[in-house]
C-alpha positions in Angstrom: -106.4 -34.3 14.8 -110.1 -34.5 15.5 -112.2 -37.5 17.1 -113.9 -40.2 14.8 -116.5 -38.2 12.7 -119.9 -39.4 13.2 -121.2 -38.1 9.8 -123.1 -40.0 7.1 -123.6 -39.9 3.5 -121.6 -37.7 1.2 -120.9 -33.9 2.3 -121.9 -31.5 -0.1 -118.4 -29.8 -0.5 -117.4 -33.2 -1.6 -120.1 -33.8 -4.1 -119.2 -30.4 -5.8 -115.7 -31.1 -5.9 -116.1 -34.4 -7.6 -118.8 -32.6 -10.0 -116.7 -29.6 -11.0 -113.6 -32.0 -11.3 -115.4 -34.0 -13.9 -117.1 -30.9 -15.7 -113.7 -29.2 -16.3 -112.0 -32.7 -17.3 -114.9 -33.6 -19.8 -114.7 -29.7 -21.1 -110.9 -30.1 -21.7 -111.2 -33.6 -23.2 -111.3 -32.5 -26.9 -108.1 -30.6 -26.4 -106.1 -33.4 -24.7 -103.5 -35.7 -26.5 -101.8 -38.8 -25.5 -98.3 -37.9 -25.3 -97.1 -40.7 -23.2 -95.7 -43.9 -25.1 -96.4 -46.0 -22.1 -100.1 -44.9 -22.3 -100.2 -45.9 -26.0 -98.5 -49.4 -25.3 -100.9 -50.1 -22.7 -103.8 -49.1 -24.9 -102.5 -51.4 -27.8 -101.8 -54.4 -25.4 -105.2 -54.0 -23.8 -106.8 -54.0 -27.3 -104.9 -57.3 -27.9 -106.4 -58.8 -24.5 -109.7 -57.8 -25.5 -109.3 -59.7 -28.7 -108.1 -62.8 -26.7 -109.0 -62.6 -23.2 -106.9 -64.8 -20.8 -105.4 -64.7 -17.4 -101.9 -63.6 -17.8 -99.3 -65.7 -16.4 -96.4 -63.4 -16.7 -95.4 -59.8 -17.9 -93.5 -56.9 -17.0 -96.1 -54.4 -16.2 -98.9 -55.5 -13.7 -101.5 -57.4 -15.7 -104.7 -56.0 -14.2 -104.6 -52.9 -16.3 -105.0 -54.8 -19.2 -108.1 -56.7 -17.7 -109.7 -53.4 -16.6 -109.2 -51.6 -20.2 -110.1 -54.8 -22.1 -113.4 -55.2 -20.2 -114.2 -51.5 -21.0 -113.5 -52.2 -24.6 -115.7 -55.0 -24.9 -118.5 -52.7 -23.9 -117.3 -49.9 -26.0 -114.9 -50.7 -28.5 -113.3 -47.1 -29.0 -109.7 -47.1 -27.4 -109.4 -43.4 -27.9 -112.2 -42.2 -26.0 -113.7 -45.1 -23.9 -110.3 -45.5 -22.1 -109.6 -42.1 -21.4 -113.0 -41.2 -20.0 -112.6 -44.4 -17.9 -109.7 -42.8 -16.3 -111.1 -39.5 -15.7 -114.1 -41.1 -14.1 -111.6 -43.1 -11.8 -109.6 -40.0 -11.1 -112.8 -38.2 -9.8 -113.7 -41.3 -7.7 -110.4 -41.2 -6.0 -111.3 -38.1 -4.4 -114.0 -39.7 -2.4 -111.9 -42.1 -0.2 -109.2 -39.6 -0.1 -111.6 -37.0 1.8 -113.0 -39.5 4.1 -109.6 -40.6 5.3 -108.3 -37.0 5.6 -111.4 -35.8 7.4 -111.2 -38.9 9.9 -107.2 -38.4 10.6 -107.2 -34.4 10.5 -110.1 -32.1 10.0 -113.3 -31.7 8.1 -112.4 -28.3 6.6 -108.9 -29.4 6.1 -110.1 -32.3 4.2 -112.1 -30.3 1.8 -109.1 -28.2 1.1 -106.8 -31.0 0.6 -109.1 -32.9 -1.6 -109.3 -29.7 -3.7 -105.7 -29.7 -3.9 -105.6 -33.4 -5.1 -108.2 -32.7 -7.8 -106.2 -29.5 -9.1 -102.6 -31.5 -8.9 -101.1 -30.8 -12.2 -99.3 -33.8 -12.5 -102.3 -36.2 -11.5 -104.7 -33.9 -13.5 -102.5 -34.6 -16.7 -102.2 -38.1 -15.9 -105.7 -38.6 -15.7 -106.2 -37.9 -19.7 -104.1 -40.9 -20.6 -104.4 -44.6 -20.3 -101.6 -45.0 -17.4 -101.9 -47.5 -14.7 -101.4 -44.8 -11.9 -105.1 -43.6 -12.2 -106.6 -46.9 -10.9 -103.6 -47.7 -8.7 -104.3 -44.5 -6.8 -108.0 -45.3 -6.5 -107.4 -48.4 -4.7 -104.5 -46.9 -2.5 -106.6 -44.3 -1.4 -109.5 -46.8 -0.6 -107.0 -48.9 1.3 -105.7 -46.0 3.3 -109.3 -45.1 4.1 -110.4 -48.5 5.4 -107.1 -48.8 7.5 -108.0 -45.7 9.1 -111.6 -46.6 9.5 -110.7 -50.1 10.8 -108.6 -48.6 13.4 -111.1 -46.1 14.7 -114.1 -48.5 14.8 -111.9 -51.5 16.0 -113.7 -53.6 13.2 -111.7 -56.4 11.2 -113.9 -56.2 8.2 -112.2 -52.8 7.4 -108.6 -54.4 7.6 -109.8 -57.2 5.1 -111.2 -54.9 2.9 -108.1 -52.7 3.1 -106.0 -55.7 2.3 -108.2 -56.6 -0.7 -107.7 -53.0 -2.0 -103.8 -53.3 -1.8 -103.7 -56.4 -3.5 -105.9 -55.2 -6.3 -103.6 -51.9 -6.2 -100.5 -54.3 -6.6 -101.8 -56.0 -9.8 -101.5 -52.3 -11.4 -98.1 -51.0 -10.1 -95.2 -52.4 -7.9 -95.4 -49.5 -5.6 -98.4 -51.2 -3.9 -95.8 -54.2 -3.2 -93.6 -52.0 -1.1 -96.8 -50.2 0.4 -98.2 -53.6 1.5 -95.3 -54.0 3.8 -95.4 -50.5 4.9 -99.0 -50.4 5.9 -98.5 -54.0 7.6 -95.9 -52.3 9.8 -98.3 -49.0 10.3 -100.9 -51.5 11.6 -98.3 -53.2 14.0 -97.2 -49.8 15.4 -100.9 -49.1 16.3 -100.8 -52.6 18.3 -103.2 -54.0 16.2 -101.3 -57.7 15.7 -104.3 -59.8 14.5 -105.7 -57.1 12.1 -102.1 -56.8 10.9 -102.1 -60.4 9.9 -105.4 -60.2 8.5 -104.5 -57.4 6.3 -101.2 -58.9 5.2 -102.9 -62.2 4.1 -105.5 -60.5 2.2 -103.0 -58.1 0.5 -100.6 -60.8 -0.5 -103.1 -62.6 -2.5 -102.1 -61.2 -6.0 -98.3 -60.6 -5.1 -98.0 -64.3 -3.9 -99.7 -65.9 -6.7 -98.0 -63.8 -9.4 -94.6 -64.7 -8.0 -95.3 -68.3 -8.2 -96.5 -67.7 -11.9 -93.2 -65.9 -12.5 -91.1 -68.3 -11.0 -92.9 -71.4 -13.1 -92.7 -69.3 -16.2 -89.2 -67.6 -16.1 -87.3 -69.2 -12.9 -87.7 -65.7 -11.3 -90.4 -64.8 -8.8 -89.7 -61.2 -9.3 -89.6 -61.0 -13.0 -91.6 -57.9 -13.6 -89.6 -55.8 -11.1 -86.3 -56.9 -12.4 -87.7 -56.9 -16.0 -88.4 -53.3 -15.5 -84.8 -52.7 -14.2 -83.2 -54.6 -16.9 -85.0 -52.8 -19.8 -84.1 -49.5 -18.1 -80.3 -50.7 -17.6 -79.8 -52.9 -20.5 -82.0 -51.5 -23.3 -82.0 -47.8 -22.7 -78.6 -47.9 -20.9 -79.7 -45.4 -18.4 -76.3 -45.7 -16.7 -74.1 -45.0 -19.9 -72.2 -42.1 -19.4 -73.5 -40.6 -16.5 -72.0 -37.3 -15.4 -71.9 -35.8 -11.8 -74.7 -33.4 -12.8 -76.7 -36.2 -14.0 -76.5 -37.8 -10.4 -77.6 -34.6 -8.9 -80.4 -34.6 -11.2 -81.3 -37.9 -10.1 -81.2 -36.9 -6.3 -83.3 -33.8 -6.7 -85.8 -35.0 -9.6 -88.5 -36.6 -7.6 -88.5 -34.2 -4.6 -88.9 -31.2 -7.3 -91.6 -33.1 -9.3 -93.5 -33.5 -5.7 -93.1 -29.6 -5.4 -94.6 -29.1 -9.0 -97.5 -31.5 -7.9 -98.3 -29.7 -4.8 -97.0 -26.2 -5.6 -94.4 -24.5 -3.5 -96.8 -23.2 -0.9 -98.9 -26.2 -0.4 -95.4 -28.3 -0.3 -94.1 -26.0 2.3 -97.0 -26.3 4.8 -97.2 -30.0 4.0 -93.8 -30.8 4.7 -93.8 -28.6 7.8 -96.6 -30.5 9.1 -95.0 -34.0 8.5 -92.2 -32.9 10.6 -94.1 -31.2 13.2 -96.1 -34.7 13.5 -92.9 -36.2 15.5 -94.2 -34.3 18.6 -94.2 -36.6 21.5 -97.7 -36.7 22.6 -100.5 -39.0 22.3 -102.8 -36.8 20.3 -100.3 -36.7 17.4 -99.5 -40.4 17.6 -101.7 -41.3 14.7 -100.5 -38.5 12.5 -97.0 -39.4 13.2 -97.4 -43.0 12.1 -99.1 -41.9 8.7 -95.7 -40.1 7.9 -94.0 -43.1 7.6 -95.3 -44.5 4.2 -94.4 -41.2 2.7 -90.7 -41.2 3.8 -90.2 -44.9 3.0 -91.6 -44.6 -0.4 -89.5 -41.3 -1.0 -86.3 -42.8 0.0 -86.7 -45.8 -1.9 -87.4 -43.8 -5.1 -84.3 -41.8 -4.5 -82.3 -45.0 -3.9 -83.4 -46.4 -7.2 -83.3 -43.3 -9.1 -79.6 -42.7 -8.0 -79.0 -46.3 -9.0 -80.5 -45.7 -12.6 -83.2 -48.4 -12.2 -86.0 -46.0 -12.0 -86.7 -43.3 -14.7 -87.3 -39.8 -13.8 -90.9 -39.5 -15.0 -92.8 -36.9 -13.2 -96.0 -39.1 -12.6 -94.0 -41.4 -10.6 -94.6 -39.1 -7.6 -98.3 -39.7 -7.5 -97.8 -42.1 -4.5 -96.1 -39.2 -2.7 -98.8 -36.9 -3.6 -101.5 -39.2 -1.9 -99.5 -40.0 0.9 -98.5 -36.4 1.8 -101.3 -34.1 0.7 -103.3 -35.1 3.7 -101.2 -33.4 6.0 -102.1 -30.1 4.5 -105.1 -30.2 6.3 -103.4 -29.6 9.5 -102.6 -25.9 8.4 -106.4 -25.5 6.8 -108.1 -27.0 10.0 -110.4 -24.2 10.4 -112.8 -22.6 8.1 -111.7 -18.9 8.9 -111.7 -16.1 6.3 -108.1 -15.8 6.0 -107.5 -19.7 5.6 -110.2 -19.8 2.8 -108.5 -16.9 1.2 -105.2 -18.7 1.4 -106.7 -22.0 0.1 -107.7 -20.3 -3.1 -104.4 -18.4 -3.4 -102.4 -21.9 -2.7 -104.4 -23.4 -5.6 -104.1 -20.7 -8.1 -100.3 -20.5 -7.5 -100.2 -24.3 -8.0 -101.7 -24.3 -11.3 -100.0 -21.2 -12.4 -96.6 -22.1 -11.8 -97.0 -25.5 -13.2 -96.9 -24.0 -16.7 -93.8 -22.1 -15.8 -91.1 -23.9 -13.8 -91.6 -27.5 -14.7 -89.3 -29.5 -16.9 -90.4 -31.9 -19.6 -93.3 -29.8 -20.6 -95.5 -31.3 -17.9 -98.6 -29.1 -18.0 -101.9 -30.0 -16.5 -103.3 -30.8 -20.0 -101.4 -33.1 -22.1 -100.5 -31.7 -25.4 -97.6 -32.6 -28.1 -95.0 -30.3 -28.1 -94.9 -30.6 -32.0 -98.5 -30.2 -33.5 -96.9 -31.3 -36.8 -97.0 -34.8 -35.5 -101.0 -34.5 -34.7 -101.2 -33.4 -38.5 -99.1 -36.3 -39.7 -101.2 -38.7 -37.4 -104.6 -37.4 -39.1 -103.1 -38.0 -42.5 -101.8 -41.5 -41.5 -105.4 -42.3 -40.1 -107.2 -41.1 -43.5 -104.9 -43.4 -45.6 -104.8 -46.8 -43.4 -107.1 -49.9 -43.4 -107.1 -53.0 -41.6 -104.8 -54.7 -44.3 -102.4 -51.9 -44.4 -98.9 -52.0 -42.5 -97.5 -49.0 -40.7 -94.0 -48.2 -40.3 -93.1 -45.3 -38.1 -89.6 -43.9 -37.9 -88.2 -42.8 -34.6 -89.5 -39.5 -34.2 -89.0 -39.4 -30.4 -91.1 -41.3 -28.0 -94.0 -38.8 -27.9 -94.7 -38.3 -31.7 -93.9 -42.0 -32.8 -96.4 -43.3 -30.3 -99.0 -40.6 -30.8 -99.2 -41.5 -34.6 -99.4 -45.3 -33.8 -102.5 -44.7 -31.3 -104.4 -42.2 -33.8 -103.8 -44.6 -36.5 -106.3 -46.9 -35.0 -104.3 -50.2 -36.0 -103.3 -53.0 -33.8 -99.7 -53.8 -32.7 -99.8 -56.8 -35.5 -100.0 -53.9 -38.2 -97.6 -51.6 -36.9 -93.7 -51.3 -36.7 -92.7 -48.4 -34.3 -88.8 -48.1 -34.5 -87.1 -46.6 -31.5 -83.6 -45.2 -30.5 -82.6 -48.1 -28.3 -82.0 -50.2 -31.7 -78.9 -50.3 -34.0 -79.5 -49.9 -37.7 -79.2 -53.5 -38.5 -82.1 -54.5 -35.9 -84.3 -51.7 -37.3 -83.8 -53.0 -41.0 -84.4 -56.5 -40.1 -87.6 -55.5 -38.4 -88.7 -53.6 -41.7 -87.7 -56.3 -43.8 -90.2 -58.8 -41.9 -93.2 -56.3 -42.3 -92.3 -55.8 -46.0 -92.5 -59.7 -46.4 -95.7 -60.0 -44.5 -97.7 -57.1 -46.2 -97.4 -55.9 -49.6 -98.6 -52.4 -48.9 -98.5 -50.1 -46.4 -97.7 -46.4 -44.9 -94.1 -45.2 -44.2 -93.5 -42.3 -42.0 -89.9 -41.4 -42.6 -87.8 -38.7 -40.5 -85.7 -36.8 -42.9 -82.0 -37.2 -42.1 -82.7 -40.3 -39.9 -80.5 -43.4 -40.3 -83.2 -45.2 -41.9 -83.9 -42.5 -44.6 -80.3 -42.8 -45.5 -81.0 -46.4 -46.8 -84.3 -45.5 -48.5 -84.4 -44.1 -52.2 -87.6 -42.6 -53.8 -87.2 -41.7 -57.2 -90.4 -40.5 -59.0 -93.1 -43.0 -57.9 -90.4 -46.0 -57.3 -89.2 -46.7 -53.8 -86.3 -49.0 -53.2 -84.8 -50.0 -49.8 -81.1 -50.4 -49.5 -81.6 -53.5 -47.6 -84.4 -55.2 -49.6 -84.3 -56.4 -53.2 -87.9 -55.4 -54.0 -89.1 -52.5 -55.7 -92.3 -50.7 -54.6 -94.6 -48.1 -56.4 -94.8 -45.2 -53.7 -96.9 -42.0 -53.7 -96.2 -39.1 -51.3 -99.1 -38.2 -49.0 -97.0 -35.6 -47.1 -93.5 -34.0 -47.1 -91.8 -31.4 -45.4 -88.3 -30.5 -44.0 -89.0 -32.8 -41.1 -90.8 -35.7 -42.2 -92.3 -37.5 -45.1 -95.5 -39.8 -45.2 -95.4 -42.3 -48.0 -97.8 -44.9 -49.4 -96.0 -48.0 -50.9 -97.2 -51.1 -52.8 -94.8 -53.9 -54.1 -94.5 -53.9 -57.8 
């Protein structure tokens, strides 16, 4: 660990890292596709907020993401491009506080390498091309860590106040920040900064406290958002139904494996080795030892919830672990020796290359649909819809179904997206509501699905087995997998 650095301004290596990160991402932007259903949902909900701005009283997801996206859409109403460009910019900005934190706590050359690894991280790189809350959340998390470090080194209360404001903003995006608010408060106390811990905690509690009061008044439950996520996972998705022994093992190793994908095996090894070495009993390592605490608490919390079935095994959920652990790679790359520079390049190349080989769920750095047929269908749908058109999309897995919805350019009010958590009766009831509200629309029908068995197309006449109205129909596209139909009531 080095003493407090006395540098001023933005170092040239950091400027270059940020610049090349933005350059590469903007060059790849035309080839990226939104493949995450949550990203589509957040985009559509942000569009609703843009049309009717309001202070959100209660919701399962944190509301700050809607505010941020909605405000950007007010300036540039292009959900497909504006929001992705926003998140790419935020991902690049995250590198700045991350670098200064790592340089201050570890070493300057190590900070350059660790920041480069963060820019290259396959999972975070991928996430930044979609409208997901992890990206703005990580920016405020990195800012919080940097302010705590700066406040501790310079003995200035203002930085603890700023850190608290950053963590309260972060907590409005993701609930992981609620846990980190308590963990960082503990960390500050362990540094014997009692007054600063109180200042940080009070500032950090602003949003969680207000939101818990709002949820209690609206739902009778102060932690409605957190329990709502768990209820959806367990009751709607039935994540604990027919869980085998192998499934439980998968829940245990999934997040450590995702973390290893994110860092790469070589970087993960030197990082975890440095974190264990930080438990040395001497004063010089005391600060480094303390910064291992957030990583272990978050990891064990994720492992517990994953095993319990309340946390889905999405790769992107390890984003917090990445930001908390990567600074420790700076211990290995503490000096700019030739062999260290060479190893840094090798580590980075191995991380990116192997992310295409050994990951699960097709999580490669650039998000692309596994089935490009969905892109073709989405293009046809977009060409045939208008603001008055209804869009009904059969359950073609989460990725394809929601991709078609986003590319259509329609709002939630115009769409019905069927999913595999519903029984056939619930699906037919929802389709009937759409048919009664709009006389014409587009139907994306998956061949051999449950719904397709209740729909008949003879010539240009379309009938639903659960509806007495007949419709005139024309086929826009059809193959062995899916059919796209335009329908109008007769």
